[in-house]
TORDREN-307467 format. One line per field, with one value per residue (C-alpha): residue number from 1; x negated, y negated, z. Coordinates in nm, 3 decimals. Each point is the difference from the previous one (the first is absolute). Example, Ala and Ser with C-alpha at 12.3 -4.5 7.8 and 13.67 -1.06 7.14 Angstrom:
i [1,2]
X [-1.230,-0.137]
Y [0.450,-0.344]
Z [0.780,-0.066]
END
This chain:
i [1,2,3,4,5,6,7,8,9,10,11,12,13,14,15,16,17,18,19,20,21,22,23,24,25,26,27,28,29,30,31,32,33,34,35,36,37,38,39,40,41,42,43,44,45,46,47,48,49,50,51,52,53,54,55,56,57,58,59,60,61,62,63,64,65,66,67,68,69,70,71,72,73,74,75,76,77,78,79,80,81,82,83,84,85,86,87,88,89,90,91,92,93,94,95,96,97,98,99,100,101,102,103,104,105,106,107,108,109,110,111,112,113,114,115,116,117,118,119,120,121,122,123,124,125,126,127,128,129,130,131,132,133,134,135,136,137,138,139,140,141,142,143,144,145,146,147,148,149,150,151,152,153,154,155,156,157,158,159,160,161,162,163,164,165,166,167,168,169,170,171,172,173,174,175,176,177,178,179,180,181,182,183,184,185,186,187,188,189,190,191,192,193,194,195,196,197,198,199,200,201,202,203,204,205,206,207,208,209,210,211,212,213,214,215,216,217,218,219,220,221,222,223,224,225,226,227,228,229,230,231,232,233,234,235,236,237,238,239,240,241,242,243,244,245,246,247,248,249,250,251,252,253,254,255,256,257,258,259,260,261,262,263,264,265,266,267,268,269,270,271,272,273,274,275,276,277,278,279,280,281,282,283,284,285,286,287,288,289,290,291,292,293,294,295,296,297,298,299,300,301,302,303,304,305,306,307,308,309,310,311,312,313,314,315,316,317,318,319,320,321,322,323,324,325,326,327,328,329,330,331,332,333,334,335,336,337,338,339,340,341,342,343,344,345,346,347,348,349,350,351,352,353,354,355,356,357,358,359,360,361,362,363,364,365,366,367,368,369,370,371,372,373,374,375,376,377,378,379,380,381,382,383,384,385,386,387,388,389,390,391,392,393,394,395,396,397,398,399,400,401,402,403,404,405,406,407,408,409,410,411,412,413,414,415,416,417,418,419,420,421,422,423,424,425,426,427,428,429,430,431,432,433,434,435,436,437,438,439,440,441,442,443,444,445,446,447,448,449,450,451,452,453,454,455,456,457,458,459,460]
X [-0.003,-0.127,-0.074,-0.194,0.297,0.032,0.303,0.080,0.200,0.068,0.070,0.177,0.051,0.181,-0.063,0.039,-0.003,-0.038,-0.062,0.387,0.073,0.195,-0.199,0.170,-0.174,0.098,-0.031,-0.052,0.140,-0.180,-0.308,0.039,-0.162,0.021,-0.014,0.326,0.252,0.258,-0.253,-0.124,0.345,0.093,-0.311,0.078,0.321,-0.118,-0.299,0.250,0.163,-0.330,-0.022,-0.332,-0.010,-0.202,-0.001,-0.132,-0.212,-0.004,-0.275,-0.145,0.253,-0.032,-0.362,-0.088,-0.297,0.109,-0.243,0.149,0.160,0.354,0.231,0.325,0.335,0.363,0.002,-0.330,0.038,-0.311,-0.173,0.327,-0.012,-0.376,0.055,0.298,-0.156,-0.336,0.221,0.174,-0.325,-0.118,0.302,0.177,0.219,0.138,0.304,-0.036,0.260,-0.064,0.126,-0.053,0.072,0.103,-0.245,-0.139,0.362,0.002,-0.323,0.123,0.318,-0.140,-0.265,0.266,0.210,-0.300,-0.066,0.345,0.066,-0.394,-0.030,-0.214,0.197,0.314,0.153,-0.034,0.149,-0.024,0.053,0.066,-0.061,0.003,0.092,0.016,-0.301,0.159,0.309,-0.196,-0.232,0.279,0.218,-0.313,-0.110,0.370,0.012,-0.224,-0.010,-0.113,-0.282,-0.123,-0.019,-0.168,-0.245,-0.082,-0.023,-0.223,-0.244,-0.051,-0.054,-0.257,-0.164,-0.031,-0.167,-0.237,-0.108,-0.098,-0.079,-0.364,0.201,0.119,-0.260,0.094,0.033,0.067,-0.112,0.226,-0.207,0.089,0.374,0.233,-0.063,0.250,0.057,-0.309,0.172,0.195,-0.097,-0.287,0.074,-0.085,-0.101,0.055,0.351,0.066,-0.112,0.226,0.307,0.296,0.294,-0.005,0.081,-0.322,-0.194,0.151,-0.038,-0.396,-0.088,0.250,0.118,-0.370,-0.128,0.263,0.044,0.360,0.031,0.212,0.074,0.359,-0.073,-0.170,0.297,0.252,-0.224,-0.136,0.316,0.099,0.376,-0.026,-0.150,0.270,0.190,-0.347,-0.022,0.011,-0.049,0.221,-0.057,0.144,0.027,0.033,0.044,0.158,0.250,-0.112,-0.375,-0.143,-0.285,0.155,0.336,0.315,0.127,-0.339,0.114,0.099,0.281,0.154,-0.316,-0.025,0.356,-0.028,-0.305,0.058,-0.353,0.024,0.182,0.078,0.026,0.039,0.056,0.165,-0.272,-0.383,-0.194,-0.327,-0.141,0.160,0.275,-0.092,0.193,0.071,0.024,-0.250,-0.168,0.236,0.002,-0.185,-0.225,-0.107,0.003,0.153,0.295,-0.032,-0.288,0.287,0.205,-0.314,-0.141,0.354,-0.015,-0.358,0.107,0.299,-0.180,-0.310,0.241,0.177,-0.353,-0.134,0.289,-0.058,-0.209,-0.352,0.084,0.297,-0.173,-0.123,0.373,0.128,0.149,0.197,-0.028,0.223,-0.168,0.221,-0.092,0.008,-0.313,-0.150,-0.014,-0.134,-0.071,-0.300,-0.215,-0.234,-0.318,-0.222,0.173,0.376,0.085,0.307,-0.115,0.117,-0.085,-0.342,-0.038,-0.328,0.015,0.058,-0.262,-0.097,-0.152,-0.128,-0.395,-0.177,-0.260,-0.379,0.027,-0.248,-0.025,0.075,0.327,0.110,-0.038,0.038,0.067,0.023,0.280,0.238,0.364,0.040,0.037,-0.046,-0.329,-0.033,-0.228,0.046,-0.114,0.107,-0.253,0.078,-0.339,0.016,0.188,0.158,-0.064,0.294,0.043,0.306,0.240,0.226,0.367,0.070,0.131,0.261,-0.043,0.248,-0.079,0.303,0.038,0.018,0.350,-0.059,-0.060,0.209,-0.260,0.014,0.405,-0.087,-0.231,0.254,-0.044,-0.379,0.005,0.227,-0.251,-0.266,0.208,0.077,-0.371,-0.083,0.257,-0.145,-0.367,0.141,0.181,-0.300,-0.267,-0.045,-0.326,0.169,0.089,0.352,-0.074,-0.190,0.268,0.234,-0.217,-0.086,0.387,0.093,-0.272,0.153,0.363,-0.131,-0.151,0.251,0.275,-0.238,-0.011,0.370,0.064,-0.254,0.166,0.352,-0.118,-0.190,0.317,0.200,-0.264,-0.018,0.403,0.002]
Y [0.006,-0.380,-0.003,0.309,0.227,0.339,0.173,0.325,0.152,0.349,0.107,0.307,0.046,0.263,0.160,-0.151,-0.365,-0.294,-0.356,-0.109,0.278,-0.121,-0.080,0.046,-0.186,0.120,-0.214,0.209,-0.064,-0.146,0.208,0.225,0.068,0.198,0.310,-0.031,0.278,-0.229,-0.166,0.354,0.118,-0.315,0.039,0.364,-0.111,-0.289,0.214,0.278,-0.235,-0.133,-0.320,-0.140,-0.076,-0.254,0.031,-0.316,0.028,-0.345,-0.115,0.183,0.285,0.366,0.016,-0.331,-0.183,-0.386,-0.230,-0.319,-0.069,0.029,0.292,-0.003,-0.105,0.025,-0.385,0.008,0.051,-0.158,0.332,0.178,-0.332,0.083,0.374,-0.018,-0.249,0.196,0.316,-0.207,-0.141,0.376,0.113,-0.291,0.205,0.241,-0.128,0.010,0.087,-0.032,0.221,-0.076,0.183,-0.146,-0.286,0.034,-0.040,-0.356,-0.093,0.110,-0.157,-0.340,0.010,0.036,-0.283,-0.231,0.067,-0.043,0.014,0.005,0.332,0.250,0.303,0.113,0.159,0.052,0.254,-0.063,0.308,-0.048,-0.380,-0.160,-0.328,-0.218,0.011,-0.228,0.221,0.316,-0.071,-0.169,0.321,0.218,-0.156,-0.013,0.372,0.239,0.227,-0.283,-0.122,0.330,0.007,-0.353,0.143,0.303,-0.215,-0.291,0.302,0.122,-0.366,-0.043,0.323,-0.120,-0.328,0.154,0.187,-0.315,-0.207,-0.092,-0.229,-0.196,-0.156,-0.131,-0.341,-0.060,-0.334,-0.147,0.106,0.346,-0.034,0.060,-0.271,-0.287,0.090,-0.130,-0.219,0.292,0.116,0.246,0.370,0.161,0.366,0.063,-0.129,0.172,0.347,-0.059,-0.060,0.220,-0.095,-0.108,-0.363,0.005,0.131,-0.256,-0.253,0.059,0.115,-0.024,-0.359,-0.136,0.188,-0.123,-0.343,-0.004,-0.249,0.243,0.352,-0.040,-0.240,0.298,0.231,-0.268,-0.058,0.341,0.189,0.049,-0.096,-0.353,0.091,0.235,-0.325,-0.043,0.350,-0.006,0.358,0.314,0.110,0.293,-0.035,0.333,0.021,0.258,-0.170,0.208,-0.112,-0.087,-0.236,-0.152,-0.082,-0.013,-0.345,-0.171,0.087,-0.318,0.160,-0.359,-0.102,0.358,-0.005,-0.373,0.090,0.179,0.119,0.210,0.329,0.101,0.362,0.135,0.366,0.063,0.213,0.042,-0.152,-0.193,0.120,0.355,0.109,0.375,0.244,0.253,0.030,0.243,0.040,0.265,0.031,-0.313,-0.035,-0.338,-0.201,-0.343,-0.061,-0.364,0.024,0.105,-0.300,-0.191,0.178,-0.033,-0.382,0.009,0.212,-0.213,-0.344,0.142,0.173,-0.327,-0.202,0.290,-0.004,-0.376,-0.096,-0.108,-0.362,-0.007,0.158,-0.342,-0.121,0.332,-0.208,-0.273,-0.278,-0.294,-0.313,-0.173,0.191,-0.205,-0.107,0.203,-0.082,0.198,-0.034,-0.224,-0.251,-0.226,0.225,0.153,0.329,-0.101,-0.235,0.022,0.239,-0.066,0.121,0.195,-0.117,-0.159,-0.141,0.318,0.070,0.338,-0.191,-0.296,0.002,0.256,0.001,0.042,0.353,0.200,0.302,0.092,-0.125,0.356,0.344,0.363,0.296,0.351,0.158,0.327,0.004,0.353,0.240,-0.247,-0.050,-0.358,-0.310,-0.293,-0.366,-0.362,-0.188,-0.265,0.091,0.401,0.193,0.286,0.357,0.251,0.360,0.159,0.176,0.279,-0.015,0.160,0.368,0.142,0.333,0.269,0.268,0.181,-0.005,0.376,0.076,-0.025,0.353,0.129,-0.107,-0.365,0.022,0.098,-0.295,-0.254,-0.234,-0.018,-0.053,-0.308,-0.148,0.078,-0.175,-0.293,-0.040,-0.002,-0.240,-0.235,0.046,-0.082,-0.300,-0.130,0.075,-0.328,-0.170,-0.345,-0.185,0.088,0.377,-0.026,-0.189,0.251,0.313,-0.144,-0.081,0.384,0.126,-0.224,0.103,0.384,-0.032,-0.155,0.274,0.268,-0.139,-0.014,0.328,0.136,-0.179,0.147,0.345,-0.009,-0.114,0.265,0.266,-0.131,-0.024,0.377]
Z [-0.001,-0.042,0.364,0.019,0.125,-0.120,-0.123,-0.184,-0.282,-0.026,-0.364,-0.081,-0.376,-0.186,-0.341,-0.344,0.144,-0.209,0.001,0.005,0.301,0.267,0.349,0.312,0.301,0.344,0.317,0.308,0.359,0.359,0.050,-0.293,-0.328,-0.327,0.177,0.172,-0.057,-0.136,-0.231,-0.118,-0.075,-0.200,-0.186,-0.123,-0.104,-0.213,-0.154,-0.129,-0.188,-0.130,0.168,0.143,0.348,0.203,0.360,0.197,0.322,0.189,0.206,0.264,-0.070,-0.074,0.094,-0.231,0.159,0.118,-0.148,0.129,0.327,-0.146,-0.010,-0.199,0.115,-0.130,-0.081,-0.201,-0.380,-0.125,-0.036,-0.157,-0.255,-0.090,-0.046,-0.210,-0.214,-0.010,-0.125,-0.276,-0.121,-0.039,-0.153,-0.181,-0.206,0.296,0.196,0.371,0.268,0.373,0.261,0.369,0.320,0.353,0.050,-0.347,-0.127,0.179,-0.143,-0.358,0.025,0.139,-0.312,-0.241,0.165,0.021,-0.383,-0.120,-0.366,-0.055,0.174,-0.200,0.112,-0.215,0.286,0.412,0.209,0.396,0.248,0.351,0.003,0.344,-0.167,0.298,0.266,0.262,-0.003,0.006,0.274,0.245,-0.043,0.039,0.344,0.122,0.118,0.180,-0.293,-0.219,0.249,-0.013,-0.377,0.017,0.243,-0.195,-0.315,0.153,0.136,-0.360,-0.149,0.294,-0.102,-0.369,0.149,0.199,-0.315,-0.139,0.306,-0.130,-0.241,0.302,0.226,0.329,-0.146,-0.370,-0.134,-0.256,-0.284,0.117,-0.066,-0.289,-0.245,0.043,0.377,0.152,0.259,0.155,0.339,0.008,0.057,0.339,-0.020,0.354,-0.035,-0.288,0.151,0.295,-0.210,0.142,-0.237,-0.364,0.117,0.174,-0.283,-0.244,0.190,0.101,-0.366,-0.259,0.024,0.071,-0.308,-0.245,0.149,0.183,0.266,0.217,-0.035,-0.028,-0.290,-0.180,0.083,-0.160,-0.311,-0.062,-0.095,-0.370,0.082,-0.091,-0.311,-0.159,-0.170,-0.189,-0.164,-0.358,-0.112,0.062,0.345,0.184,0.393,0.179,0.377,0.272,0.219,0.300,-0.077,0.362,-0.158,-0.304,0.171,-0.189,0.144,-0.148,-0.352,-0.180,-0.167,-0.108,-0.176,-0.177,-0.096,-0.149,-0.190,-0.327,-0.025,0.341,0.068,0.356,0.072,0.366,0.143,0.344,0.126,-0.126,0.312,-0.106,-0.300,0.068,-0.263,0.061,-0.239,0.275,0.358,0.152,-0.338,-0.134,-0.377,-0.165,0.329,0.117,-0.315,-0.007,-0.243,-0.032,-0.258,-0.270,0.010,-0.018,-0.270,-0.168,0.031,-0.144,-0.285,-0.099,-0.006,-0.199,-0.262,-0.040,-0.031,-0.226,-0.246,-0.078,-0.280,0.107,-0.108,0.255,0.296,0.119,0.042,0.165,0.279,-0.057,0.257,0.099,-0.095,0.231,0.327,0.317,0.176,0.229,0.381,0.251,0.375,0.016,0.154,-0.150,0.050,-0.265,0.009,0.019,-0.293,-0.225,-0.260,-0.370,-0.338,0.038,0.363,-0.052,0.349,0.180,0.271,-0.150,-0.298,0.212,-0.094,-0.141,0.245,-0.059,0.110,0.184,-0.272,-0.342,-0.125,-0.049,0.146,-0.079,0.225,-0.143,0.240,-0.047,0.029,0.076,-0.173,-0.276,-0.143,-0.094,-0.050,0.173,-0.134,0.133,-0.184,-0.275,-0.170,0.049,-0.246,0.201,-0.134,0.044,0.043,-0.151,0.223,-0.115,0.104,0.353,-0.066,0.208,0.162,-0.099,0.241,0.140,0.393,0.124,0.197,0.378,0.175,0.276,0.251,-0.105,0.072,0.377,0.060,-0.161,0.290,-0.004,-0.395,0.081,0.214,-0.253,-0.248,0.203,0.081,-0.383,-0.048,0.279,-0.152,-0.346,0.100,0.206,-0.239,-0.116,0.106,0.021,0.296,-0.057,-0.011,0.311,0.157,-0.075,0.084,0.373,0.029,-0.078,0.215,0.303,-0.070,-0.031,0.312,0.174,-0.120,0.101,0.346,0.027,-0.146,0.245,0.317,-0.098,-0.044,0.321,0.196,-0.160,0.110,0.344,0.018,-0.076]
END
């Protein structure tokens, strides 16, 4: 990046790809990466249809080295803007579609709204978007369970911070801070490491690194909800109404309905990035079904785009030239102006900086079980490894024996355990949070059942 920071793109390329093939860019969630199960599942579904996939990895995520004292945040779109610009320059004839998950969905939708009619993407998909940080953080800390979630997530964020502690000396001078935000208070590593809740972490690190005056200002301005009216490309917004992280009452329904470019799809159940196809792993296993409607939307948009003559593809989306002027929550600081047109005054583009290293970086990584090459350099031409479509197994499952029938209760417990393991297999903060909560509930249930059985035994 221009300031010396490092990001990475994991490329997954199908066979028989050409220079006009669709490229789908995937944005992972909080503390995630291209190795997340939901990213891998979506990647396989896209590869089977012959689409190229570019999975982003933000600064400091998924094992990336941190070269500057700045992690990523849900409000920060400068890196995404540069990455998409780089991909478009490297593949000028390929249409681009963005798909974001959780925090990545917020970043993506915010970017699309900021770009407006000048967005280089032809479509966008948002999955489990939190939309409004203020609503989410207040609800999260309003209950015992929410505060437990907050502490678990904060612990994981502090762990990531500790991995890059060398980039945060005890007293950062103004030259070490994010370009354009040199006047913000310094970061105290000791206070960051002592954070107990998300609000503490964001107060001690996030809002200072990104130049917000208060943590509440960061929550107000960081959400993508206020950018929904500015979206000018076809956008699918998928959320579960029972999502404990991306709350249903934070969805800007009125703005989505009023915007002809946005489609809202909600499900009664699904949790946060759940949407599993079956209970306890019966039949289809632990696959997530939401990858299918996402793929169908991508296919529909690309089909229309691909059917047009080449000279008409630049006008694929018809925009209203009399759109209302965009007005967002703001004050007269460097990072919070009213964004218009190309948003040249947005803080993400405020100053290019001299940089502390090369203006580009590349990192060889792997997207298990795909073999891919990664490149994020504007000066390096990425090389690709073709990946054949995933083959489904056709093995016939043997019939259960008589002995298995006699141990039905233990088999049920094993299936439940497998289901919990599949549900909590994600390496992200959301997955770890659910894992610890499930362990807590199971331990509590075991204690209660044991206590009840003991009373019955003593009663006899």
